[in-house]
N, C-alpha and C positions, 0 to 999 in steps of 0.2 A: 138518195144518199148512197154513196159507194161504200162497200164494206172493205176495211183495210185488212190485208192479209200479211201476217208476219212470216218471213222466211228466215230460217237460221243462216247466219253468216258463216262462211267457211273459216275453219280454224287455221291460222297461220302458224307455221313452226317458228319457235323462238330461235334467234341467232345464238350461236355458242359464244360465250364470253371468254376472251383470251386472258390468261394470267399475265400481269405486267412483268413478273419476274421469271427469267428463264428456268430457275431452279424449281418453280412450282408447276411448270408445264409437264403434262403427261401425254403419252400417246395412247391411242385406242388399244394397241397390242399389249401394253404393260398390264400385268395382273395387279389387281388391287390387293394390297397387303395391310389394310388398316386394322384388321381384326387382331393382329398380334404385335403390332408395332407400338412401342411406348412413345408418347408424344412429349417431346421436350423434357424427358426424364421423369415424367409423371407415370404412376402406375394406375391400373384400372381398379378402382375401389368398388365398382358396382356389385360383384359377387359377395363381397363382405357385407355391404350395406343391405343387400337382399336378404341374407341370412339373419341380420340383426332385426330388420323390420318385419320379417315373416315369423319370427320366434313367438310362440304362444306363452307369454309371461304375464298377461293381464295389464300391461302398461299400454296406454293409448299411443297411437302412432306418432302423434305430435309431441310426445315426451320421450321417445325412445333413445335419443342421444344424450340424455342425462341432464346435468346442471345447466348447460347453456340453453337447452330447450325450455327448462322450467323457468329460468329467469326471463326469457323472452315471453313466455306465456303469461306469467304473472304481471310483467310490465304492461303487456297489451291489455290485459283485463283491467288493471288499475287505470290506465289512460282511458279506456272505454267507459268505465263507470264514472270517472271524473268528468268526461265529456257529457255524459247523460245528465249528471247532476248539474253541470253548468247550463245546459239547455233549459232544464226546469227552472233554475234560478233566473235566467234571462227572461223566460216566459212570464214568470211571476212578477218580475220588476216591470216588464212592459205592460202587464195587465193593470198594475197599480197606478201608473202615471197617465 
């Protein structure tokens, strides 16, 4: 019986994908200026959110944004408990028949 030897296959370079729109094409010599450019009029909220989430105020991270987070959390818990209750009721009914 011959022993099979596995050899690594050579890694092929991926072809560069060309952008279909001329306005989206960039050249290699163009400097990337994504760090300070606003995208479509949106501002960077990351520094503000980092300060909010890293603040030591005793509030859990999943509730830091206030009322919307609390409503989402309570709804999720209610649906989870309702689902667990439904499973037990279904098991009980299937056990009796």
